[in-house]
PyMOL CGO cylinders between C-alpha atoms (Angstrom):
from pymol import cmd
from pymol.cgo import CYLINDER

trace = [
    CYLINDER, 16.30, 152.31, 22.74, 14.82, 155.08, 20.58, 0.3, 1, 1, 1, 1, 1, 1,
    CYLINDER, 14.82, 155.08, 20.58, 14.49, 152.74, 17.60, 0.3, 1, 1, 1, 1, 1, 1,
    CYLINDER, 14.49, 152.74, 17.60, 12.54, 150.22, 19.73, 0.3, 1, 1, 1, 1, 1, 1,
    CYLINDER, 12.54, 150.22, 19.73, 10.10, 152.96, 20.76, 0.3, 1, 1, 1, 1, 1, 1,
    CYLINDER, 10.10, 152.96, 20.76, 9.73, 154.06, 17.14, 0.3, 1, 1, 1, 1, 1, 1,
    CYLINDER, 9.73, 154.06, 17.14, 9.11, 150.46, 16.00, 0.3, 1, 1, 1, 1, 1, 1,
    CYLINDER, 9.11, 150.46, 16.00, 6.54, 149.98, 18.78, 0.3, 1, 1, 1, 1, 1, 1,
    CYLINDER, 6.54, 149.98, 18.78, 4.73, 153.20, 17.81, 0.3, 1, 1, 1, 1, 1, 1,
    CYLINDER, 4.73, 153.20, 17.81, 4.76, 152.13, 14.17, 0.3, 1, 1, 1, 1, 1, 1,
    CYLINDER, 4.76, 152.13, 14.17, 3.27, 148.71, 15.02, 0.3, 1, 1, 1, 1, 1, 1,
    CYLINDER, 3.27, 148.71, 15.02, 0.60, 150.37, 17.15, 0.3, 1, 1, 1, 1, 1, 1,
    CYLINDER, 0.60, 150.37, 17.15, -0.38, 152.67, 14.30, 0.3, 1, 1, 1, 1, 1, 1,
    CYLINDER, -0.38, 152.67, 14.30, -0.46, 149.76, 11.85, 0.3, 1, 1, 1, 1, 1, 1,
    CYLINDER, -0.46, 149.76, 11.85, -2.67, 147.70, 14.19, 0.3, 1, 1, 1, 1, 1, 1,
    CYLINDER, -2.67, 147.70, 14.19, -5.02, 150.67, 14.63, 0.3, 1, 1, 1, 1, 1, 1,
    CYLINDER, -5.02, 150.67, 14.63, -5.14, 151.22, 10.88, 0.3, 1, 1, 1, 1, 1, 1,
    CYLINDER, -5.14, 151.22, 10.88, -5.83, 147.52, 10.29, 0.3, 1, 1, 1, 1, 1, 1,
    CYLINDER, -5.83, 147.52, 10.29, -8.66, 147.61, 12.84, 0.3, 1, 1, 1, 1, 1, 1,
    CYLINDER, -8.66, 147.61, 12.84, -10.21, 150.65, 11.17, 0.3, 1, 1, 1, 1, 1, 1,
    CYLINDER, -10.21, 150.65, 11.17, -9.89, 149.11, 7.71, 0.3, 1, 1, 1, 1, 1, 1,
    CYLINDER, -9.89, 149.11, 7.71, -11.40, 145.81, 8.87, 0.3, 1, 1, 1, 1, 1, 1,
    CYLINDER, -11.40, 145.81, 8.87, -14.28, 147.59, 10.58, 0.3, 1, 1, 1, 1, 1, 1,
    CYLINDER, -14.28, 147.59, 10.58, -15.05, 149.51, 7.37, 0.3, 1, 1, 1, 1, 1, 1,
    CYLINDER, -15.05, 149.51, 7.37, -15.03, 146.27, 5.38, 0.3, 1, 1, 1, 1, 1, 1,
    CYLINDER, -15.03, 146.27, 5.38, -17.25, 144.58, 8.02, 0.3, 1, 1, 1, 1, 1, 1,
    CYLINDER, -17.25, 144.58, 8.02, -19.80, 147.41, 7.84, 0.3, 1, 1, 1, 1, 1, 1,
    CYLINDER, -19.80, 147.41, 7.84, -19.72, 147.28, 4.03, 0.3, 1, 1, 1, 1, 1, 1,
    CYLINDER, -19.72, 147.28, 4.03, -20.34, 143.53, 4.08, 0.3, 1, 1, 1, 1, 1, 1,
    CYLINDER, -20.34, 143.53, 4.08, -23.20, 144.05, 6.56, 0.3, 1, 1, 1, 1, 1, 1,
    CYLINDER, -23.20, 144.05, 6.56, -24.70, 146.68, 4.25, 0.3, 1, 1, 1, 1, 1, 1,
    CYLINDER, -24.70, 146.68, 4.25, -24.54, 144.21, 1.35, 0.3, 1, 1, 1, 1, 1, 1,
    CYLINDER, -24.54, 144.21, 1.35, -26.29, 141.57, 3.49, 0.3, 1, 1, 1, 1, 1, 1,
    CYLINDER, -26.29, 141.57, 3.49, -29.04, 144.09, 4.26, 0.3, 1, 1, 1, 1, 1, 1,
    CYLINDER, -29.04, 144.09, 4.26, -29.36, 144.98, 0.57, 0.3, 1, 1, 1, 1, 1, 1,
    CYLINDER, -29.36, 144.98, 0.57, -29.66, 141.31, -0.37, 0.3, 1, 1, 1, 1, 1, 1,
    CYLINDER, -29.66, 141.31, -0.37, -32.38, 140.85, 2.24, 0.3, 1, 1, 1, 1, 1, 1,
    CYLINDER, -32.38, 140.85, 2.24, -34.19, 143.95, 0.98, 0.3, 1, 1, 1, 1, 1, 1,
    CYLINDER, -34.19, 143.95, 0.98, -34.07, 142.59, -2.55, 0.3, 1, 1, 1, 1, 1, 1,
    CYLINDER, -34.07, 142.59, -2.55, -35.64, 139.26, -1.59, 0.3, 1, 1, 1, 1, 1, 1,
    CYLINDER, -35.64, 139.26, -1.59, -37.86, 140.34, 1.32, 0.3, 1, 1, 1, 1, 1, 1,
    CYLINDER, -37.86, 140.34, 1.32, -41.10, 140.47, -0.67, 0.3, 1, 1, 1, 1, 1, 1,
    CYLINDER, -41.10, 140.47, -0.67, -40.52, 137.37, -2.75, 0.3, 1, 1, 1, 1, 1, 1,
    CYLINDER, -40.52, 137.37, -2.75, -42.76, 134.37, -2.16, 0.3, 1, 1, 1, 1, 1, 1,
    CYLINDER, -42.76, 134.37, -2.16, -41.38, 131.45, -0.21, 0.3, 1, 1, 1, 1, 1, 1,
    CYLINDER, -41.38, 131.45, -0.21, -40.59, 129.36, -3.28, 0.3, 1, 1, 1, 1, 1, 1,
    CYLINDER, -40.59, 129.36, -3.28, -36.90, 128.65, -3.02, 0.3, 1, 1, 1, 1, 1, 1,
    CYLINDER, -36.90, 128.65, -3.02, -34.80, 125.57, -2.41, 0.3, 1, 1, 1, 1, 1, 1,
    CYLINDER, -34.80, 125.57, -2.41, -36.22, 124.97, 1.10, 0.3, 1, 1, 1, 1, 1, 1,
    CYLINDER, -36.22, 124.97, 1.10, -39.74, 126.15, 0.20, 0.3, 1, 1, 1, 1, 1, 1,
    CYLINDER, -39.74, 126.15, 0.20, -41.53, 123.39, 2.09, 0.3, 1, 1, 1, 1, 1, 1,
    CYLINDER, -41.53, 123.39, 2.09, -39.64, 124.26, 5.28, 0.3, 1, 1, 1, 1, 1, 1,
    CYLINDER, -39.64, 124.26, 5.28, -40.13, 128.00, 4.86, 0.3, 1, 1, 1, 1, 1, 1,
    CYLINDER, -40.13, 128.00, 4.86, -43.86, 127.60, 4.25, 0.3, 1, 1, 1, 1, 1, 1,
    CYLINDER, -43.86, 127.60, 4.25, -44.14, 125.24, 7.22, 0.3, 1, 1, 1, 1, 1, 1,
    CYLINDER, -44.14, 125.24, 7.22, -42.48, 127.85, 9.45, 0.3, 1, 1, 1, 1, 1, 1,
    CYLINDER, -42.48, 127.85, 9.45, -44.66, 130.59, 7.97, 0.3, 1, 1, 1, 1, 1, 1,
    CYLINDER, -44.66, 130.59, 7.97, -47.81, 128.52, 8.55, 0.3, 1, 1, 1, 1, 1, 1,
    CYLINDER, -47.81, 128.52, 8.55, -46.85, 128.10, 12.19, 0.3, 1, 1, 1, 1, 1, 1,
    CYLINDER, -46.85, 128.10, 12.19, -46.42, 131.88, 12.53, 0.3, 1, 1, 1, 1, 1, 1,
    CYLINDER, -46.42, 131.88, 12.53, -49.70, 132.44, 10.70, 0.3, 1, 1, 1, 1, 1, 1,
    CYLINDER, -49.70, 132.44, 10.70, -51.61, 130.22, 13.11, 0.3, 1, 1, 1, 1, 1, 1,
    CYLINDER, -51.61, 130.22, 13.11, -49.89, 131.81, 16.09, 0.3, 1, 1, 1, 1, 1, 1,
    CYLINDER, -49.89, 131.81, 16.09, -51.20, 135.16, 14.89, 0.3, 1, 1, 1, 1, 1, 1,
    CYLINDER, -51.20, 135.16, 14.89, -54.72, 133.70, 14.71, 0.3, 1, 1, 1, 1, 1, 1,
    CYLINDER, -54.72, 133.70, 14.71, -54.81, 131.44, 17.77, 0.3, 1, 1, 1, 1, 1, 1,
    CYLINDER, -54.81, 131.44, 17.77, -52.05, 132.68, 20.06, 0.3, 1, 1, 1, 1, 1, 1,
    CYLINDER, -52.05, 132.68, 20.06, -48.88, 131.00, 21.27, 0.3, 1, 1, 1, 1, 1, 1,
    CYLINDER, -48.88, 131.00, 21.27, -48.89, 127.34, 22.17, 0.3, 1, 1, 1, 1, 1, 1,
    CYLINDER, -48.89, 127.34, 22.17, -46.16, 124.77, 22.59, 0.3, 1, 1, 1, 1, 1, 1,
    CYLINDER, -46.16, 124.77, 22.59, -48.40, 122.33, 20.70, 0.3, 1, 1, 1, 1, 1, 1,
    CYLINDER, -48.40, 122.33, 20.70, -48.63, 124.79, 17.84, 0.3, 1, 1, 1, 1, 1, 1,
    CYLINDER, -48.63, 124.79, 17.84, -50.51, 124.36, 14.57, 0.3, 1, 1, 1, 1, 1, 1,
    CYLINDER, -50.51, 124.36, 14.57, -48.47, 122.79, 11.79, 0.3, 1, 1, 1, 1, 1, 1,
    CYLINDER, -48.47, 122.79, 11.79, -51.03, 122.00, 9.09, 0.3, 1, 1, 1, 1, 1, 1,
    CYLINDER, -51.03, 122.00, 9.09, -48.66, 120.11, 6.81, 0.3, 1, 1, 1, 1, 1, 1,
    CYLINDER, -48.66, 120.11, 6.81, -48.56, 116.60, 8.30, 0.3, 1, 1, 1, 1, 1, 1,
    CYLINDER, -48.56, 116.60, 8.30, -52.26, 115.88, 8.79, 0.3, 1, 1, 1, 1, 1, 1,
    CYLINDER, -52.26, 115.88, 8.79, -54.70, 115.75, 11.66, 0.3, 1, 1, 1, 1, 1, 1,
    CYLINDER, -54.70, 115.75, 11.66, -54.42, 116.58, 14.60, 0.3, 1, 1, 1, 1, 1, 1,
    CYLINDER, -54.42, 116.58, 14.60, -52.19, 119.39, 13.24, 0.3, 1, 1, 1, 1, 1, 1,
    CYLINDER, -52.19, 119.39, 13.24, -50.49, 120.11, 16.58, 0.3, 1, 1, 1, 1, 1, 1,
    CYLINDER, -50.49, 120.11, 16.58, -47.05, 118.68, 15.93, 0.3, 1, 1, 1, 1, 1, 1,
    CYLINDER, -47.05, 118.68, 15.93, -44.26, 120.58, 17.67, 0.3, 1, 1, 1, 1, 1, 1,
    CYLINDER, -44.26, 120.58, 17.67, -41.17, 120.18, 15.52, 0.3, 1, 1, 1, 1, 1, 1,
    CYLINDER, -41.17, 120.18, 15.52, -39.01, 122.76, 17.31, 0.3, 1, 1, 1, 1, 1, 1,
    CYLINDER, -39.01, 122.76, 17.31, -39.38, 125.27, 20.10, 0.3, 1, 1, 1, 1, 1, 1,
    CYLINDER, -39.38, 125.27, 20.10, -41.33, 128.06, 18.35, 0.3, 1, 1, 1, 1, 1, 1,
    CYLINDER, -41.33, 128.06, 18.35, -39.46, 131.15, 19.60, 0.3, 1, 1, 1, 1, 1, 1,
    CYLINDER, -39.46, 131.15, 19.60, -38.63, 132.32, 16.07, 0.3, 1, 1, 1, 1, 1, 1,
    CYLINDER, -38.63, 132.32, 16.07, -42.18, 131.75, 14.83, 0.3, 1, 1, 1, 1, 1, 1,
    CYLINDER, -42.18, 131.75, 14.83, -43.59, 133.58, 17.87, 0.3, 1, 1, 1, 1, 1, 1,
    CYLINDER, -43.59, 133.58, 17.87, -41.32, 136.60, 17.31, 0.3, 1, 1, 1, 1, 1, 1,
    CYLINDER, -41.32, 136.60, 17.31, -42.31, 136.76, 13.64, 0.3, 1, 1, 1, 1, 1, 1,
    CYLINDER, -42.31, 136.76, 13.64, -46.00, 136.40, 14.47, 0.3, 1, 1, 1, 1, 1, 1,
    CYLINDER, -46.00, 136.40, 14.47, -45.79, 139.10, 17.15, 0.3, 1, 1, 1, 1, 1, 1,
    CYLINDER, -45.79, 139.10, 17.15, -44.02, 141.62, 14.88, 0.3, 1, 1, 1, 1, 1, 1,
    CYLINDER, -44.02, 141.62, 14.88, -46.29, 140.90, 11.91, 0.3, 1, 1, 1, 1, 1, 1,
    CYLINDER, -46.29, 140.90, 11.91, -49.44, 141.23, 14.04, 0.3, 1, 1, 1, 1, 1, 1,
    CYLINDER, -49.44, 141.23, 14.04, -48.18, 144.32, 15.85, 0.3, 1, 1, 1, 1, 1, 1,
    CYLINDER, -48.18, 144.32, 15.85, -47.32, 146.20, 12.68, 0.3, 1, 1, 1, 1, 1, 1,
    CYLINDER, -47.32, 146.20, 12.68, -49.90, 144.64, 10.34, 0.3, 1, 1, 1, 1, 1, 1,
    CYLINDER, -49.90, 144.64, 10.34, -47.02, 143.64, 8.07, 0.3, 1, 1, 1, 1, 1, 1,
    CYLINDER, -47.02, 143.64, 8.07, -47.11, 140.60, 5.77, 0.3, 1, 1, 1, 1, 1, 1,
    CYLINDER, -47.11, 140.60, 5.77, -45.46, 137.51, 7.25, 0.3, 1, 1, 1, 1, 1, 1,
    CYLINDER, -45.46, 137.51, 7.25, -42.95, 136.81, 4.45, 0.3, 1, 1, 1, 1, 1, 1,
    CYLINDER, -42.95, 136.81, 4.45, -40.86, 139.98, 4.79, 0.3, 1, 1, 1, 1, 1, 1,
    CYLINDER, -40.86, 139.98, 4.79, -41.05, 139.94, 8.58, 0.3, 1, 1, 1, 1, 1, 1,
    CYLINDER, -41.05, 139.94, 8.58, -39.78, 136.37, 8.68, 0.3, 1, 1, 1, 1, 1, 1,
    CYLINDER, -39.78, 136.37, 8.68, -36.89, 137.22, 6.38, 0.3, 1, 1, 1, 1, 1, 1,
    CYLINDER, -36.89, 137.22, 6.38, -35.93, 140.34, 8.35, 0.3, 1, 1, 1, 1, 1, 1,
    CYLINDER, -35.93, 140.34, 8.35, -36.10, 138.56, 11.70, 0.3, 1, 1, 1, 1, 1, 1,
    CYLINDER, -36.10, 138.56, 11.70, -33.81, 135.89, 10.29, 0.3, 1, 1, 1, 1, 1, 1,
    CYLINDER, -33.81, 135.89, 10.29, -31.29, 138.53, 9.23, 0.3, 1, 1, 1, 1, 1, 1,
    CYLINDER, -31.29, 138.53, 9.23, -31.49, 140.27, 12.61, 0.3, 1, 1, 1, 1, 1, 1,
    CYLINDER, -31.49, 140.27, 12.61, -30.68, 136.98, 14.33, 0.3, 1, 1, 1, 1, 1, 1,
    CYLINDER, -30.68, 136.98, 14.33, -27.73, 136.46, 11.98, 0.3, 1, 1, 1, 1, 1, 1,
    CYLINDER, -27.73, 136.46, 11.98, -26.31, 139.92, 12.69, 0.3, 1, 1, 1, 1, 1, 1,
    CYLINDER, -26.31, 139.92, 12.69, -27.06, 139.47, 16.41, 0.3, 1, 1, 1, 1, 1, 1,
    CYLINDER, -27.06, 139.47, 16.41, -24.59, 136.54, 16.37, 0.3, 1, 1, 1, 1, 1, 1,
    CYLINDER, -24.59, 136.54, 16.37, -21.87, 139.20, 16.39, 0.3, 1, 1, 1, 1, 1, 1,
    CYLINDER, -21.87, 139.20, 16.39, -22.68, 140.15, 20.00, 0.3, 1, 1, 1, 1, 1, 1,
    CYLINDER, -22.68, 140.15, 20.00, -21.89, 136.75, 21.55, 0.3, 1, 1, 1, 1, 1, 1,
    CYLINDER, -21.89, 136.75, 21.55, -18.96, 136.37, 19.15, 0.3, 1, 1, 1, 1, 1, 1,
    CYLINDER, -18.96, 136.37, 19.15, -17.56, 139.63, 20.54, 0.3, 1, 1, 1, 1, 1, 1,
    CYLINDER, -17.56, 139.63, 20.54, -18.13, 138.29, 24.06, 0.3, 1, 1, 1, 1, 1, 1,
    CYLINDER, -18.13, 138.29, 24.06, -16.24, 135.11, 23.14, 0.3, 1, 1, 1, 1, 1, 1,
    CYLINDER, -16.24, 135.11, 23.14, -13.25, 137.06, 21.78, 0.3, 1, 1, 1, 1, 1, 1,
    CYLINDER, -13.25, 137.06, 21.78, -13.12, 139.06, 25.01, 0.3, 1, 1, 1, 1, 1, 1,
    CYLINDER, -13.12, 139.06, 25.01, -13.33, 135.94, 27.20, 0.3, 1, 1, 1, 1, 1, 1,
    CYLINDER, -13.33, 135.94, 27.20, -10.52, 134.28, 25.26, 0.3, 1, 1, 1, 1, 1, 1,
    CYLINDER, -10.52, 134.28, 25.26, -8.38, 137.47, 25.20, 0.3, 1, 1, 1, 1, 1, 1,
    CYLINDER, -8.38, 137.47, 25.20, -8.13, 137.37, 21.42, 0.3, 1, 1, 1, 1, 1, 1,
    CYLINDER, -8.13, 137.37, 21.42, -6.80, 140.38, 19.49, 0.3, 1, 1, 1, 1, 1, 1,
    CYLINDER, -6.80, 140.38, 19.49, -9.42, 143.11, 18.89, 0.3, 1, 1, 1, 1, 1, 1,
    CYLINDER, -9.42, 143.11, 18.89, -9.34, 142.60, 15.12, 0.3, 1, 1, 1, 1, 1, 1,
    CYLINDER, -9.34, 142.60, 15.12, -10.65, 139.05, 15.57, 0.3, 1, 1, 1, 1, 1, 1,
    CYLINDER, -10.65, 139.05, 15.57, -14.28, 140.17, 15.86, 0.3, 1, 1, 1, 1, 1, 1,
    CYLINDER, -14.28, 140.17, 15.86, -14.01, 142.24, 12.67, 0.3, 1, 1, 1, 1, 1, 1,
    CYLINDER, -14.01, 142.24, 12.67, -12.56, 139.29, 10.76, 0.3, 1, 1, 1, 1, 1, 1,
    CYLINDER, -12.56, 139.29, 10.76, -15.32, 137.07, 12.14, 0.3, 1, 1, 1, 1, 1, 1,
    CYLINDER, -15.32, 137.07, 12.14, -17.99, 139.61, 11.11, 0.3, 1, 1, 1, 1, 1, 1,
    CYLINDER, -17.99, 139.61, 11.11, -16.60, 139.79, 7.57, 0.3, 1, 1, 1, 1, 1, 1,
    CYLINDER, -16.60, 139.79, 7.57, -16.47, 136.01, 7.23, 0.3, 1, 1, 1, 1, 1, 1,
    CYLINDER, -16.47, 136.01, 7.23, -19.93, 135.46, 8.73, 0.3, 1, 1, 1, 1, 1, 1,
    CYLINDER, -19.93, 135.46, 8.73, -21.73, 138.16, 6.76, 0.3, 1, 1, 1, 1, 1, 1,
    CYLINDER, -21.73, 138.16, 6.76, -20.03, 137.39, 3.45, 0.3, 1, 1, 1, 1, 1, 1,
    CYLINDER, -20.03, 137.39, 3.45, -20.49, 133.62, 3.59, 0.3, 1, 1, 1, 1, 1, 1,
    CYLINDER, -20.49, 133.62, 3.59, -22.92, 132.58, 0.82, 0.3, 1, 1, 1, 1, 1, 1,
    CYLINDER, -22.92, 132.58, 0.82, -24.58, 129.92, 2.96, 0.3, 1, 1, 1, 1, 1, 1,
    CYLINDER, -24.58, 129.92, 2.96, -25.18, 132.33, 5.84, 0.3, 1, 1, 1, 1, 1, 1,
    CYLINDER, -25.18, 132.33, 5.84, -26.42, 135.00, 3.45, 0.3, 1, 1, 1, 1, 1, 1,
    CYLINDER, -26.42, 135.00, 3.45, -28.84, 132.47, 1.95, 0.3, 1, 1, 1, 1, 1, 1,
    CYLINDER, -28.84, 132.47, 1.95, -30.19, 131.28, 5.30, 0.3, 1, 1, 1, 1, 1, 1,
    CYLINDER, -30.19, 131.28, 5.30, -29.98, 134.78, 6.74, 0.3, 1, 1, 1, 1, 1, 1,
    CYLINDER, -29.98, 134.78, 6.74, -32.71, 135.91, 4.35, 0.3, 1, 1, 1, 1, 1, 1,
    CYLINDER, -32.71, 135.91, 4.35, -34.94, 132.84, 4.53, 0.3, 1, 1, 1, 1, 1, 1,
    CYLINDER, -34.94, 132.84, 4.53, -38.05, 132.32, 6.62, 0.3, 1, 1, 1, 1, 1, 1,
    CYLINDER, -38.05, 132.32, 6.62, -36.34, 129.66, 8.74, 0.3, 1, 1, 1, 1, 1, 1,
    CYLINDER, -36.34, 129.66, 8.74, -35.30, 129.17, 12.37, 0.3, 1, 1, 1, 1, 1, 1,
    CYLINDER, -35.30, 129.17, 12.37, -31.66, 128.43, 11.51, 0.3, 1, 1, 1, 1, 1, 1,
    CYLINDER, -31.66, 128.43, 11.51, -30.23, 131.86, 12.31, 0.3, 1, 1, 1, 1, 1, 1,
    CYLINDER, -30.23, 131.86, 12.31, -32.19, 132.00, 15.59, 0.3, 1, 1, 1, 1, 1, 1,
    CYLINDER, -32.19, 132.00, 15.59, -30.76, 128.61, 16.54, 0.3, 1, 1, 1, 1, 1, 1,
    CYLINDER, -30.76, 128.61, 16.54, -27.27, 129.81, 15.58, 0.3, 1, 1, 1, 1, 1, 1,
    CYLINDER, -27.27, 129.81, 15.58, -27.68, 132.93, 17.71, 0.3, 1, 1, 1, 1, 1, 1,
    CYLINDER, -27.68, 132.93, 17.71, -28.84, 131.02, 20.79, 0.3, 1, 1, 1, 1, 1, 1,
    CYLINDER, -28.84, 131.02, 20.79, -25.99, 128.54, 20.34, 0.3, 1, 1, 1, 1, 1, 1,
    CYLINDER, -25.99, 128.54, 20.34, -23.44, 131.36, 20.13, 0.3, 1, 1, 1, 1, 1, 1,
    CYLINDER, -23.44, 131.36, 20.13, -25.07, 133.08, 23.11, 0.3, 1, 1, 1, 1, 1, 1,
    CYLINDER, -25.07, 133.08, 23.11, -24.48, 130.03, 25.31, 0.3, 1, 1, 1, 1, 1, 1,
    CYLINDER, -24.48, 130.03, 25.31, -20.72, 129.91, 24.67, 0.3, 1, 1, 1, 1, 1, 1,
    CYLINDER, -20.72, 129.91, 24.67, -19.71, 132.96, 26.78, 0.3, 1, 1, 1, 1, 1, 1,
    CYLINDER, -19.71, 132.96, 26.78, -21.57, 131.40, 29.73, 0.3, 1, 1, 1, 1, 1, 1,
    CYLINDER, -21.57, 131.40, 29.73, -19.74, 128.12, 29.19, 0.3, 1, 1, 1, 1, 1, 1,
    CYLINDER, -19.74, 128.12, 29.19, -16.43, 129.98, 29.06, 0.3, 1, 1, 1, 1, 1, 1,
    CYLINDER, -16.43, 129.98, 29.06, -17.26, 131.75, 32.32, 0.3, 1, 1, 1, 1, 1, 1,
    CYLINDER, -17.26, 131.75, 32.32, -17.79, 128.39, 34.00, 0.3, 1, 1, 1, 1, 1, 1,
    CYLINDER, -17.79, 128.39, 34.00, -14.07, 127.74, 33.59, 0.3, 1, 1, 1, 1, 1, 1,
    CYLINDER, -14.07, 127.74, 33.59, -13.38, 130.25, 36.36, 0.3, 1, 1, 1, 1, 1, 1,
    CYLINDER, -13.38, 130.25, 36.36, -12.63, 128.90, 39.82, 0.3, 1, 1, 1, 1, 1, 1,
    CYLINDER, -12.63, 128.90, 39.82, -15.61, 130.82, 41.23, 0.3, 1, 1, 1, 1, 1, 1,
    CYLINDER, -15.61, 130.82, 41.23, -18.07, 131.78, 38.47, 0.3, 1, 1, 1, 1, 1, 1,
    CYLINDER, -18.07, 131.78, 38.47, -20.19, 134.85, 39.18, 0.3, 1, 1, 1, 1, 1, 1,
    CYLINDER, -20.19, 134.85, 39.18, -23.98, 134.85, 39.06, 0.3, 1, 1, 1, 1, 1, 1,
    CYLINDER, -23.98, 134.85, 39.06, -23.82, 137.49, 36.31, 0.3, 1, 1, 1, 1, 1, 1,
    CYLINDER, -23.82, 137.49, 36.31, -21.44, 135.46, 34.15, 0.3, 1, 1, 1, 1, 1, 1,
    CYLINDER, -21.44, 135.46, 34.15, -21.93, 135.86, 30.44, 0.3, 1, 1, 1, 1, 1, 1,
    CYLINDER, -21.93, 135.86, 30.44, -23.89, 139.10, 30.68, 0.3, 1, 1, 1, 1, 1, 1,
    CYLINDER, -23.89, 139.10, 30.68, -21.02, 141.53, 30.09, 0.3, 1, 1, 1, 1, 1, 1,
]
cmd.load_cgo(trace, "trace")
């Protein structure tokens, strides 16, 4: 009986130590992602997806000048210029922050993209709670998400991809709550 209690205490300590170690690694990986974004924040939009980044930046630019519109300016495909290609929530957020702080669009767009990528951790945490997964699951997910080269690349680009990823993740806890026999009106919030 005493040996079972000792083994249980030992496993509890090991799980706690693993959680602490994984959280430290997750924060270190997040710091590296921030450093990478800082390094490239001021660079011009001339990378692999340059045409898409500049198109998104042009939309934000015109939103700063003319205000928000669902038929927003996209001066890359010809007259009449108002060609909505996607719902412009990301472009509107970038335009608002850049106009509010008088900050150049390029770095704001890159930082907003990174914020959306890191914000994906909130719904991921909600999902792990809904599915009763072990607490270390969110730390492993954070490490994998923030150290993935493709997510690091798109997480520092002036593109809507990380915003779309965030909103997709954010819908999953609500979908999981709908499995309940009587879903609450506040489902998905906490």
